[in-house]
C-alpha positions in Angstrom: 22.3 13.1 -28.5 18.8 12.5 -28.8 19.7 9.3 -26.8 21.2 11.1 -23.7 17.9 12.7 -22.9 16.0 9.2 -23.7 17.8 7.4 -21.0 16.8 10.1 -18.9 12.9 10.0 -19.4 13.1 6.0 -19.2 15.2 5.9 -15.7 12.9 8.5 -14.2 9.7 6.8 -16.0 11.2 3.3 -14.0 12.0 5.2 -11.2 8.5 6.7 -10.7 7.1 3.0 -10.8 8.5 1.4 -8.5 7.8 4.5 -5.7 4.5 4.2 -6.5 4.3 -0.1 -6.3 6.4 0.9 -2.7 4.3 3.8 -1.8 0.8 2.1 -2.4 2.4 -1.6 -0.7 3.6 0.2 2.2 0.1 2.2 3.1 -2.3 -0.9 2.9 0.2 -3.3 4.5 -0.4 -2.3 7.6 -2.0 -4.9 10.4 -3.7 -2.6 13.5 -2.9 -3.2 17.1 -6.6 -3.6 18.0 -7.7 -7.1 19.1 -11.1 -8.0 17.8 -13.5 -10.6 18.0 -15.6 -9.7 14.7 -15.5 -7.4 12.4 -17.2 -4.7 14.2 -14.5 -4.2 16.2 -11.9 -3.3 13.5 -12.0 0.7 12.7 -13.8 1.6 9.3 -11.2 3.2 7.0 -12.3 5.4 3.9 -10.8 3.0 -0.1 -9.8 0.2 2.8 -11.3 -3.3 3.9 -10.4 -3.5 7.0 -11.5 -7.0 8.7 -11.3 -9.6 11.4 -8.5 -12.6 11.3 -6.8 -14.8 14.1 -8.3 -12.2 16.6 -5.7 -8.8 15.2 -7.3 -6.3 12.8 -5.9 -6.6 9.5 -6.1 -5.0 5.6 -8.0 -7.2 3.2 
């Protein structure tokens, strides 16, 4: 009787971990459609380092 709620709890726990990984990777793996020559040409975002690499703004 106890195994069923425990199985559901473990399933929800692993599902939430994978969901957090998917959301965090998708929000920080953006490339910006801005041409740049220096790092100062890229937008400043709070909590994210945006640098100029190969004439494109990318998150580092």
